[in-house]
C-alpha positions in Angstrom: 72.1 10.0 159.1 75.0 10.8 161.5 72.5 10.3 164.3 71.3 7.0 163.1 74.9 5.9 163.0 75.5 7.1 166.4 72.8 4.8 167.8 74.0 1.7 166.1 76.0 -0.5 168.4 79.7 -0.6 167.6 80.9 -3.9 166.9 84.7 -4.6 167.0 85.8 -7.5 164.7 89.1 -9.0 165.7 91.3 -11.0 163.4 91.0 -14.0 165.9 87.3 -13.9 165.5 87.5 -14.2 161.8 89.7 -17.1 162.0 87.6 -18.9 164.5 84.6 -18.6 162.1 86.5 -20.0 159.0 85.4 -22.8 156.8 86.6 -25.4 159.5 83.3 -24.4 161.4 83.0 -22.9 164.9 86.7 -23.6 165.7 89.3 -24.3 163.2 91.7 -25.4 166.0 89.1 -27.7 167.6 88.2 -29.2 164.1 91.8 -29.8 163.3 92.3 -31.7 166.8 89.2 -33.8 165.9 90.7 -34.7 162.7 94.0 -35.5 164.4 92.1 -37.8 166.9 90.2 -39.4 164.1 93.5 -40.1 162.2 94.9 -41.7 165.4 91.9 -43.9 165.9 91.8 -45.0 162.2 95.5 -46.0 162.4 95.3 -47.9 165.8 91.9 -49.6 165.2 93.3 -52.6 163.4 95.7 -53.1 166.1 93.3 -52.8 168.8 90.4 -54.7 167.3 89.6 -57.8 169.4 89.0 -60.0 166.4 89.0 -59.8 162.7 85.2 -59.6 162.8 85.4 -56.2 164.1 87.8 -55.2 161.3 85.2 -56.6 158.8 82.6 -54.5 160.4 84.8 -51.3 160.0 85.3 -52.3 156.2 81.4 -52.7 155.8 81.0 -49.4 157.5 83.5 -47.6 154.9 81.8 -49.4 151.9 78.4 -48.1 153.2 79.7 -44.7 153.8 80.6 -44.3 150.3 77.1 -44.9 149.2 75.5 -42.7 152.1 77.7 -39.8 151.0 76.4 -39.9 147.5 72.7 -40.5 148.6 73.2 -37.4 151.1 74.4 -35.2 148.2 71.4 -36.3 146.2 68.7 -35.9 148.9 70.3 -33.4 151.6 72.0 -31.1 149.0 70.0 -31.3 145.7 66.7 -32.2 147.2 66.0 -35.1 144.8 64.5 -37.8 147.0 65.4 -41.2 145.7 64.9 -44.8 146.9 67.1 -46.1 144.3 70.3 -46.8 146.2 70.0 -50.6 146.2 69.2 -50.7 142.5 72.3 -48.5 141.6 74.4 -50.7 143.8 73.0 -53.8 142.1 73.9 -52.0 138.7 77.4 -51.6 139.7 77.7 -55.1 141.4 76.4 -56.9 138.4 78.3 -55.0 135.9 81.5 -55.7 137.6 80.7 -59.5 138.4 79.3 -60.2 134.7 82.2 -58.5 132.9 84.9 -60.3 135.2 83.3 -63.6 135.3 81.6 -64.0 131.8 83.9 -61.9 129.4 87.4 -60.6 130.6 88.9 -60.2 134.0 89.9 -56.6 134.1 92.1 -55.0 136.8 90.4 -54.4 140.2 90.5 -50.5 140.0 89.4 -50.5 136.2 86.5 -52.7 137.2 85.5 -50.3 139.9 85.6 -47.3 137.2 83.4 -49.5 134.9 80.8 -50.0 137.7 80.7 -46.3 138.2 80.2 -45.6 134.4 77.4 -48.1 134.4 75.6 -46.4 137.3 76.0 -42.9 135.6 74.4 -44.4 132.3 71.5 -45.7 134.2 71.1 -42.6 136.0 70.5 -40.6 132.7 67.2 -42.5 132.4 66.2 -41.6 136.1 67.3 -38.0 135.5 64.8 -37.5 132.6 62.1 -38.8 135.2 63.4 -36.4 137.7 62.8 -33.4 135.4 59.0 -34.1 135.3 58.3 -35.1 138.9 59.8 -34.6 142.4 59.2 -35.4 146.1 57.0 -38.3 146.8 56.3 -39.0 143.2 60.0 -39.4 142.4 60.4 -41.6 145.5 57.7 -43.8 143.8 59.4 -43.7 140.6 62.9 -44.9 142.0 61.1 -47.8 143.9 59.6 -48.9 140.6 63.1 -48.7 139.0 64.5 -50.8 142.0 62.0 -53.5 141.1 62.8 -53.2 137.4 66.5 -53.5 137.8 66.3 -56.5 140.4 63.8 -58.4 138.0 66.2 -58.0 135.2 69.3 -59.0 137.0 67.4 -62.0 138.5 66.8 -63.3 135.1 70.3 -62.6 133.9 71.6 -64.5 137.1 69.3 -67.5 136.6 70.2 -67.7 132.9 73.9 -67.6 133.5 75.2 -68.9 136.9 71.9 -70.0 138.6 71.1 -69.3 142.2 74.7 -69.5 143.5 75.5 -66.1 142.2 78.6 -64.7 140.5 82.0 -65.6 142.3 84.2 -62.6 142.2 87.9 -63.1 141.8 90.3 -61.8 144.5 91.2 -58.1 144.2 94.6 -56.8 144.2 96.1 -53.2 144.0 99.4 -52.8 142.2 100.2 -56.3 143.1 99.1 -56.4 146.6 96.4 -58.9 147.1 93.3 -58.1 149.1 92.4 -61.4 150.6 91.8 -60.7 154.4 89.8 -58.0 156.1 93.2 -56.6 157.4 94.3 -56.3 153.8 91.1 -54.4 152.6 91.2 -52.0 155.7 93.8 -49.4 154.4 92.5 -49.5 150.8 89.0 -48.7 152.1 90.4 -45.9 154.2 92.0 -44.3 151.4 89.1 -44.6 149.2 86.5 -43.3 151.7 89.0 -40.4 152.4 89.1 -39.4 148.8 85.2 -39.6 148.3 84.7 -37.6 151.4 87.1 -34.8 150.4 85.5 -34.8 146.8 82.0 -34.6 148.2 83.0 -31.8 150.6 84.5 -29.9 147.9 81.4 -30.4 145.6 79.1 -29.3 148.3 81.2 -26.2 148.9 81.6 -25.3 145.3 79.6 -23.7 142.6 77.8 -27.0 141.7 76.8 -27.4 145.3 75.4 -24.1 145.5 73.4 -24.9 142.3 72.2 -28.1 144.0 70.9 -26.1 147.0 69.1 -23.5 144.6 67.2 -26.4 142.9 66.4 -27.9 146.3 64.9 -24.9 147.8 63.0 -23.4 144.8 63.7 -24.6 141.3 61.5 -22.0 139.6 63.3 -19.1 141.7 66.7 -20.9 140.8 65.7 -20.8 137.1 65.1 -17.0 137.3 68.5 -16.5 139.1 70.1 -18.2 136.1 70.6 -21.8 137.2 70.2 -24.4 134.6 67.6 -26.6 136.5 67.5 -29.4 133.9 71.4 -29.6 133.9 71.7 -29.4 137.5 69.3 -32.2 138.2 71.1 -34.5 135.6 74.3 -33.7 137.3 73.1 -34.5 140.7 71.7 -38.0 139.6 74.8 -38.9 137.3 77.4 -37.9 139.9 75.7 -39.6 142.8 74.7 -42.7 140.8 78.3 -43.2 139.5 79.6 -43.1 143.1 76.9 -45.6 144.2 77.8 -47.8 141.2 81.4 -47.6 142.2 80.5 -48.6 145.6 78.4 -51.5 144.2 81.6 -52.9 142.4 83.4 -52.3 145.5 81.0 -54.3 147.5 81.2 -57.1 144.9 84.8 -57.5 145.3 84.8 -57.5 149.0 82.0 -59.8 149.6 83.0 -62.3 146.9 79.5 -63.4 145.7 77.1 -61.3 143.8 73.4 -62.2 143.9 70.2 -60.3 143.2 69.1 -61.3 146.6 71.7 -59.0 148.4 69.9 -55.8 146.9 66.4 -55.9 148.4 64.4 -52.8 149.1 65.4 -52.7 152.8 68.9 -51.8 151.7 67.5 -48.6 150.2 65.6 -48.0 153.4 68.9 -48.6 155.5 70.7 -45.9 153.4 67.8 -43.3 153.9 68.2 -44.3 158.0 72.0 -43.5 157.6 71.4 -40.0 156.4 68.6 -39.2 158.7 70.4 -40.5 161.7 73.8 -39.1 160.9 72.8 -35.7 159.5 71.3 -34.3 156.3 73.7 -32.5 153.8 76.8 -33.4 155.6 79.7 -35.6 154.9 80.3 -36.5 158.5 76.7 -37.2 159.1 76.9 -39.9 156.4 79.8 -41.5 157.9 78.3 -41.5 161.4 74.9 -42.9 160.0 76.8 -45.6 158.3 78.6 -46.4 161.5 75.4 -46.5 163.6 73.4 -48.5 160.9 76.0 -51.1 159.9 77.8 -51.7 163.2 74.3 -52.1 165.0 73.8 -55.8 164.0 77.5 -56.5 165.1 76.9 -54.9 168.5 73.5 -56.5 169.0 75.1 -60.0 168.0 77.8 -59.4 170.5 75.6 -58.3 173.4 72.5 -60.5 173.1 74.3 -63.9 173.8 76.1 -62.2 176.9 72.6 -61.2 178.4 72.0 -63.0 181.9 69.4 -65.7 182.0 67.3 -63.3 184.5 67.0 -60.7 181.8 63.5 -60.3 180.6 62.6 -62.0 177.4 66.4 -62.8 176.7 65.4 -66.1 174.9 62.9 -64.3 172.6 65.4 -61.5 171.9 68.2 -64.2 171.0 65.7 -65.8 168.6 64.6 -62.6 166.9 67.8 -60.7 166.6 66.8 -59.3 163.1 63.5 -58.1 164.4 65.3 -56.5 167.4 67.6 -54.6 165.2 64.6 -53.4 163.1 62.9 -52.2 166.4 66.2 -50.3 167.5 66.3 -48.7 164.0 62.7 -47.4 164.4 63.3 -46.2 167.9 66.4 -44.2 167.2 65.0 -42.7 164.1 62.0 -41.5 166.2 64.3 -40.3 168.9 66.5 -38.5 166.4 63.4 -36.8 164.7 62.1 -35.5 168.1 65.3 -34.6 170.1 67.9 -34.1 167.3 66.2 -33.5 164.1 69.4 -32.3 162.3 71.4 -35.7 163.1 74.3 -36.9 165.0 76.7 -34.7 163.2 74.9 -31.5 164.4 74.4 -32.9 167.8 78.1 -33.8 168.2 79.0 -30.3 166.9 76.8 -28.7 169.4 78.2 -30.8 172.1 81.7 -29.7 171.0 80.7 -26.1 170.9 79.4 -26.3 174.5 82.5 -28.1 175.7 84.6 -25.4 174.0 82.7 -22.7 175.6 82.8 -24.2 179.1 86.6 -24.4 178.6 87.1 -20.9 177.5 85.0 -19.6 180.6 87.2 -21.8 182.8 90.3 -20.5 181.4 89.0 -16.8 181.5 87.8 -17.2 185.1 91.0 -18.9 186.4 93.4 -15.7 186.1 90.8 -13.4 187.6 90.2 -15.7 190.5 93.9 -15.9 191.0 94.3 -12.2 191.0 91.5 -11.6 193.6 93.1 -13.8 196.0 
């Protein structure tokens, strides 16, 4: 035994190494610097945005990021593939709008919670389906759920307010009215921050570990003592409550709720968000939302500025929506081939490379100075 020990390489573990590999990732200091830079950008963005249209784009990104985080927990962490994002958004939006316009006008924050509860109640039925099927069949089941939900809300809308949809009242938080995009911006920053922190803690906690166990091998997870039925139900209920909350938030922000806003393409967009941004990461959900939601704004700003000599400029301008879909498809293909783990992992790898290069530069500098 002593001979075997003597042949093993001796590894010295320094406290600095342990700190550098903490829960903040490859470098705790680098991650903290990144958070500080992000905080500065968030604070300065409304002041530096060239027009209110770009603040509106940021607000739509933050609302979408809430739903993308929830979907990433369900698909990326729990492994329950769902195409029901648009359906649960519709449940939250229509619950908030019907209660507010047809019954009693509840406070803004309370209405958001009611939308979340409605999404959770609907998720119970989907959870029972998920206990029996998974993968491709679960995706088909959630697509069927989408069409059922939209059909029901279409009939309700046509029987109450007609094609104009439900007109939402103005929201206010503790007496502060949310009328302009600049009024919404700080509120959405706080909401997204709280959702992101809660999702991060959920992924790292005991519940998140149960989700991952069910995702990898549910039979093995059951053998290890994980309650698979309970875990799947929790995954669907928690994520659907977040998406229902997002739907209520979306209803207040947009101001008009109609079933036509929740077509199946919306669910496809949310799948694109987590694929492009990064599976099973909060940062990936936010990055994917930035790309998918900001892309139409960027395309609409660039296309009119194209010179007349640019090939097919007129055709591109007449088919902006189709151009956006083409870009979505190309980017998804590129990321699947080149960065299959998404933007968050790509940026993390780039950050590690830059940090390693900086460390090598700092290490070589004293040596070169001493040699001279």
